[in-house]
N, C-alpha and C positions, 0 to 999 in steps of 0.2 A: 419585531426583529426584521431587519432588512435581508434581502436575498444574499448580499455579500457577507453579512454577519453569519447567516445560516450556513453558507458555503464554507466560510473559515472554520466554523465549529465542526462541521461535518468532515472536512479535510483533516483537521487536527486529530479527530477521532480515527479516521481511516489510516493515518500515518503513525498512530500510537504515540502521539506527542507527549502525553502525560503518563506513559507506561513506566511503572516502577522497575528499576533494574533488578535482575535476578542475582541474589547473593548466594554463592555456592551452587553446586550442580543440582538440577532437578532430574530425578530418575523416573523413567517411564517405560512403558512397554514398546519395544522396537516394532512389533507387529502393528500396534496402534499408530505409531508415527508413520510407518510406511503406508498403511491404509488411508490415514488422514491426508497425506501428501498426494496419494494417487487420485483423490477426489477433485483435483483441480487441473486446469489446463497448464501445459508446460510450454515454455518458449523453446526456440531452436537449440538452446544450450542445455535443455532438460530441467531448467529451474521452474519452480512454481511458488506462488504466494502462499501456498499451504505447507511449506516446509517449516518444521519446528527447529528452533535453536536450542533452547532450554539451558544455556550456559550463561550468555550475556543478557538475553531477552527471550521472550516467548517465541517469536517468529524469526526465522532466518532473515527474511526481507521485511523491513518494517512498513508494510502496506497491507491493509486488510483485504483478504480474499472476498469480502462481502461486496466488492465492486462487481463481482460476477452474479450477484443475486438478482433474481427477476424483479425484486422491489427496486433495486437501483436502476435497472433498465427501464422500469415503468415511470421513473421520475419525469416531471414535465421538462421539456427541452431546455427552458431557461435555467432551471435548477441544475441540470446536468452540465450545461455549459459553464455556469458559475463554479461548480465543483471542479471540473476539468481545468478551468483557467487558474483557479487558486492552487490546485495540485501542481500545475506546470510551473507557476511562480516559485514554489518551494523546491521542487525537484530539479529545476534548471539552475537553481542558485540565485535567482533574481531577488528572492525574499531573504533578507539578511538578519531577520529577527533571531535573537539568541535562543528562542524556543526550538529552533530547528537545527542547532549545532550538532546534536547527537546523530543526525542523519549524515553519515560520511558521504564523500563524493562517490565512493564505490557503491554504497547503498543506493544512492540516488540514481546512478547510472544503471545498476541492475534492475531497479524498479521500472525505470523508463523502458529498458529493453524487454523486460517481461511483459509489460503492458502493451508495447508495440506488437508483440507476437501473439498476444492472447486476447486482447480486448478490441473487438471489431469496430466500435463506434468512436474511437479516439479522434479528437480533432487533428487537423493536418499539422499543427505546430508540434505535436508529439512525434512526428515521423521524420 
C-alpha cells in the first residue's frame, strides 16, 4: 500500500466517512457525556472533538479526537504530512468525491477552527 493510499484510508477513518447514521435518539448519561467532553482540548469557542451528538451521529464534529493521541504524534513526519494534506483536501472542499458530501461546510469549518486552536503541529496551510 502506498503512503497516499494509507493516508486516504486513515483520514477517511478519522473523519468517520463510513459511519452509520443514528436512527432515533440514543440516550446516555449526562455525567458521562460531560466527563468525556472534558477530556479533550477546547478551541476559543469552547468546542472540542470529544463532544457527543447522539442524535444524527456519534460525535458532534465528525473528526476523531484520536488526532491528539501520542501514537498519532509519534508517526513518521512523512506519514503525518500525508495525513494532514489529505485531511486539508477534504476539509477545504478541494476533494469533491461524493464520499465526503455528508461533511457539511459548517462541519468542515468547525473542524478546521477546532484543529487550528488545539493541534500545535498543523501545517501552515491550515492557518
